[in-house]
N, C-alpha and C positions, 0 to 999 in steps of 0.2 A: 344656365344664365339667360340674360336677356335676348342674345342672339337666337337661341333655341325658341324662346317664347315668340319672337318675331317671326320666325319661320313657321312655327305651328299656326300662328294667326293668319299668315298669308295663305297657307293651305286652307284654313277654315273659310277665308274670304273668297277662296277661288281666284286668286290674282293671276289670270291667265296671261298677262303681258310681262310677268316677271320671270326673268331667266337669270339663273346663277350658275357660275362655274365653279368646280371644285377641282383643284390640282391634286390628283391622287398620285403623289410621287414617292410614297412609302417612307418619307424621312421626317424626323423631328429634330429639334435643336440638339438632342442628345444622341442622335443616331437613328437607326431604323425604327420604324413604327412598331414592329413586333416586340419591342422592348417594353412598351407601356400602352399600347393602343390596339384593342381587339374588336371594337364595334364595326358594324356595317353601316357606314354612312348612307348609302343608297336606301337600305331598309328603313333607317330612321326617317328619311325624307319621304318615303312612301307612306310611313305612318302618319306623317304631317299632312298628307293629302296632296303631295307633289308627284308629278310625272318625273321619273328618273331616266335619264339617257346616259350611255356610256361610249365614250370614245377610247378605243383600246391602245391607240398609238398617237398621243398628242405631240409626239416629237417631230414627226414627219408627215403625217396623214392630214394634211390641211383640208382635203376634200371631205373627210369624215367629220371634221369639226364643223364645216359649213353645212353639211347635211344635218347635223344634230341641231344646229341653229335654226335651220328651216322647219325641222320637225317640232321644235319647241315653240316657234312662232305659230305653227298650225294648231297647237293645243291652247285653246282659248278659255277653258273652264277650270284650269289649275295652274299653278306656278310649275316651272320646270328647273330641275338640277341637272346640269351636264357634268358627269364625272369624266374628267380627262386624265387618262394614265399617262404619266410622263416619267422620265428619268431626270431628277434634278441634276444641274450641270451638264445637260446632254451635250456631247461633243468634246467636252474637256477630258484630255487623257488622264489627268490625276484627280479630278474632282467629281466626275460623273458618279451618280448613285451614292453620294457621300454627304454627311451632315457638314462637311467642310465647304461645300459648294456655296 
């Protein structure tokens, strides 16, 4: 779709000031992503020419998010995707890690 074309074009142009966040929460509207989603988003964006950074705990590690943002700002020759691994509904005793969140 057009969003993929726009991302590919951003990589082609080397838009170093562009930073995008991807909420990697493993949930779709129908349930866990393993039901229908197997692509590696980071590898797709690397193929577009983007720098890809990963924050492994987006629920509580604010320092890691800040560090990733600083690293992204330091990269001036390509856009950056920051994949942030989260638990959807984090902290909710009955909705966490659920498509009901």
